[in-house]
C-alpha positions as a printed NumPy array, in Angstrom:
array([[-29.537, -60.041, -80.165],
       [-28.964, -57.391, -77.55 ],
       [-30.884, -56.516, -74.141],
       [-30.791, -53.852, -71.847],
       [-30.442, -54.628, -68.067],
       [-31.403, -51.96 , -65.271],
       [-29.704, -52.833, -62.458],
       [-30.715, -51.261, -58.985],
       [-30.149, -51.462, -55.288],
       [-33.404, -53.539, -54.37 ],
       [-35.428, -52.936, -51.506],
       [-37.29 , -54.746, -48.688],
       [-40.252, -52.83 , -49.722],
       [-41.712, -54.898, -52.733],
       [-43.569, -51.798, -53.98 ],
       [-40.315, -50.146, -54.508],
       [-38.82 , -53.308, -56.554],
       [-41.982, -52.914, -58.648],
       [-41.31 , -49.471, -59.546],
       [-38.062, -50.513, -61.17 ],
       [-39.976, -53.339, -63.075],
       [-42.613, -51.144, -64.114],
       [-40.047, -48.665, -65.175],
       [-38.566, -51.333, -67.636],
       [-41.733, -51.874, -69.211],
       [-42.202, -48.19 , -69.832],
       [-38.341, -47.79 , -71.144],
       [-38.918, -50.778, -73.602],
       [-42.141, -49.208, -74.929],
       [-40.484, -46.067, -75.455],
       [-37.449, -47.785, -77.292],
       [-40.086, -49.873, -79.101],
       [-38.778, -53.21 , -78.027],
       [-40.353, -55.997, -76.664],
       [-40.806, -56.174, -72.615],
       [-38.269, -59.224, -72.798],
       [-35.471, -56.785, -74.277],
       [-35.495, -54.831, -71.021],
       [-35.003, -56.716, -67.905],
       [-34.099, -55.842, -64.366],
       [-31.802, -57.113, -61.923],
       [-31.013, -56.125, -57.952],
       [-27.917, -56.131, -56.043],
       [-29.462, -57.109, -52.736],
       [-32.888, -57.456, -50.785],
       [-34.664, -58.507, -54.328],
       [-34.4  , -60.909, -57.066],
       [-33.649, -61.56 , -59.683],
       [-29.917, -61.006, -58.659],
       [-27.337, -59.645, -61.435],
       [-25.902, -63.377, -61.909],
       [-29.474, -64.694, -62.681],
       [-30.7  , -61.99 , -64.833],
       [-27.358, -62.185, -66.689],
       [-27.507, -65.922, -66.832],
       [-31.446, -65.604, -68.218],
       [-30.489, -63.162, -71.192],
       [-27.425, -65.526, -72.073],
       [-29.615, -68.635, -72.134],
       [-32.007, -66.994, -74.192],
       [-29.541, -66.356, -77.057],
       [-28.499, -62.988, -76.4  ],
       [-25.247, -62.013, -77.562],
       [-24.639, -58.525, -75.57 ],
       [-26.11 , -56.817, -72.561],
       [-26.322, -53.343, -72.051],
       [-26.27 , -52.765, -68.207],
       [-27.6  , -49.395, -66.715],
       [-26.605, -48.924, -63.009],
       [-29.915, -47.129, -61.813],
       [-27.853, -45.27 , -59.095],
       [-27.563, -41.682, -58.324],
       [-24.258, -41.401, -57.601],
       [-20.953, -43.367, -58.055],
       [-20.787, -44.924, -54.73 ],
       [-19.179, -48.478, -53.638],
       [-22.33 , -50.408, -55.569],
       [-21.224, -48.569, -58.883],
       [-17.561, -48.975, -58.614],
       [-17.03 , -51.826, -56.74 ],
       [-19.829, -54.291, -56.324],
       [-21.514, -54.011, -59.844],
       [-17.951, -54.392, -61.408],
       [-17.208, -57.572, -59.613],
       [-20.624, -59.282, -60.479],
       [-20.011, -58.196, -64.109],
       [-16.484, -59.758, -63.998],
       [-17.711, -62.698, -62.615],
       [-20.345, -63.097, -65.429],
       [-17.971, -62.544, -68.179],
       [-15.779, -65.364, -66.466],
       [-18.709, -67.478, -66.858],
       [-19.869, -66.456, -70.108],
       [-16.5  , -65.565, -72.029],
       [-17.997, -65.547, -75.277],
       [-20.895, -63.008, -74.493],
       [-20.45 , -59.13 , -74.351],
       [-21.625, -57.152, -71.482],
       [-20.98 , -53.248, -71.499],
       [-21.691, -51.238, -68.519],
       [-23.409, -47.72 , -69.222],
       [-22.638, -44.73 , -67.088],
       [-25.057, -44.827, -63.869],
       [-28.233, -42.89 , -64.495],
       [-27.064, -40.027, -61.898],
       [-24.06 , -39.284, -64.39 ],
       [-26.227, -38.403, -67.064],
       [-26.412, -34.751, -68.165],
       [-30.35 , -35.844, -68.738],
       [-30.526, -35.56 , -64.835],
       [-29.893, -31.597, -65.329],
       [-32.77 , -31.214, -67.226],
       [-34.751, -33.414, -65.511],
       [-34.121, -31.396, -61.886],
       [-34.379, -28.26 , -63.644],
       [-37.858, -29.165, -65.175],
       [-38.87 , -30.206, -61.315],
       [-37.41 , -26.751, -59.982]])
């Protein structure tokens, strides 16, 4: 079993965190997955944390988690904080697989999205 984990920064504004949760539901529907197959986690200010979200996935029998960094640029959260969290999880769950996808801003689809908005 494989799951998608969308990792965002997290906000003190709960409505901002809820936007990410709603996005996960929409992504699951677009991929024709159950809502449980797409989860969210936050680096700070909101829950669940990455550690808790990964623990939940693996405790439910997931063998592989694809982590999508929901960040526009490759700043410290993408190049330092997230890899540190993933490394820690892999130490705990050495028999599981975690694949970190490119951060959302690195996607060529962003060019099309911006062009459409213009």
